[in-house]
N, C-alpha and C positions, 0 to 999 in steps of 0.2 A: 765725202771724197769719192771721186770717180776717176779711175785710171784705166787706160786701154793699152795693152801690150801687144806688140807686133814683132815678127821676125825681121822685118825690113824697116829701114829708116825712112822710106818713102812709100807708105802704104797707099793703096788705091781704094777709094770709097766703094764699099759693097763688093770688093773682090779679094782683098787681103785677109788671110786668116788672122784672127785676133782673140784675145781674152779681155773681158771687161771685169775689173774688180771694183766693187762698191762697198764702202764702209759708211754707214749712216747712223745717226742718233735716232732712236725711236721716239717719236714725238708723242706727247700726251701721257707717257707712262709715269712721269713725275719722279723716276728713279735714276735717270741718266743712263739708261741701257742702250745697247747698240745692236745693229744687224749687219751681217756681212753676206754678200752674194758674189759668186763667180759665174760668169756667162761666157760661153764659147761661140764665136761667130765664124762661119766659113761659107764659101760658095758651094752650092749643091748643083752639080751638072744635070742630074735627073729632073730636079724641080725648076732648073734654070732661074734660080734666085739665091740671094744671100740668106742663110738661116741662122738664127740665134737659139742656143739651147742653154738653159740654166744647168750648170754642172753641180753647184752646191749652194745651199743657203743656210745660214746660221741665224736663228732668231730665238735662241734659248732665253728662258725667263731671266737668267742672271748673267747675260753676256755684257760684261763691263767693258769700258773703253780699252783697258790694258789687255784683256783677253781677246777682244775683237782685233786690236792691232797685231797681236801675235798670230792670229789666224790669217790676217791680211799679209803679214810678212812671210809666213810659211808658204802661202799660195804664190806670192811674187817670186820667192826664191826657187820654188819648184818649176815655175814657168820659165824663169831665166835659165835654168839648167837645160830646158828643152829648146832654148834658142829664142825665146820671146823676150828680147832685151831692149827693144825700143819702146819707150814709154811716152805716152801722151796724156797730159793731165789738164783738165779745165782749170783756168784761173778764176776762182769765184770771189775775188775781192771786189766789193762794191765800188763802182766808179762813177755812178750817176745814172739817172733814169733812162738815158738814151744809148748807153754804151753796151755792147754785147761782149761777153767773155770770149777770149780767144784761146785756142789750144796752145799749150806750152810743151815743147818736146824736151825729153831728158833721157839719159841712159838709165836703164833699170839696174839695180844692184843685185848681185847674186849672193 
């Protein structure tokens, strides 16, 4: 699952400050363990480009789905309290070989 949170409901690509939350199953471990990452993106006037910085990453040896969801929920709640309440999530349901997933907008819950 990949979710991008913005302060604005109409973000501008490579201009609007955002946070990207990623929750993914670790493949090949045979244990059903997960990884979580939080990334911050914002425009840098000095560099004249949009920069991304990984704020945290959790890849503990025993990060279960339940624990990873709790970390994800805590991060989302903290960011919502800071005003990042506009959520955009990719719809990853398979639709066929030639269809592309489209972003789905939703309100973040605090």
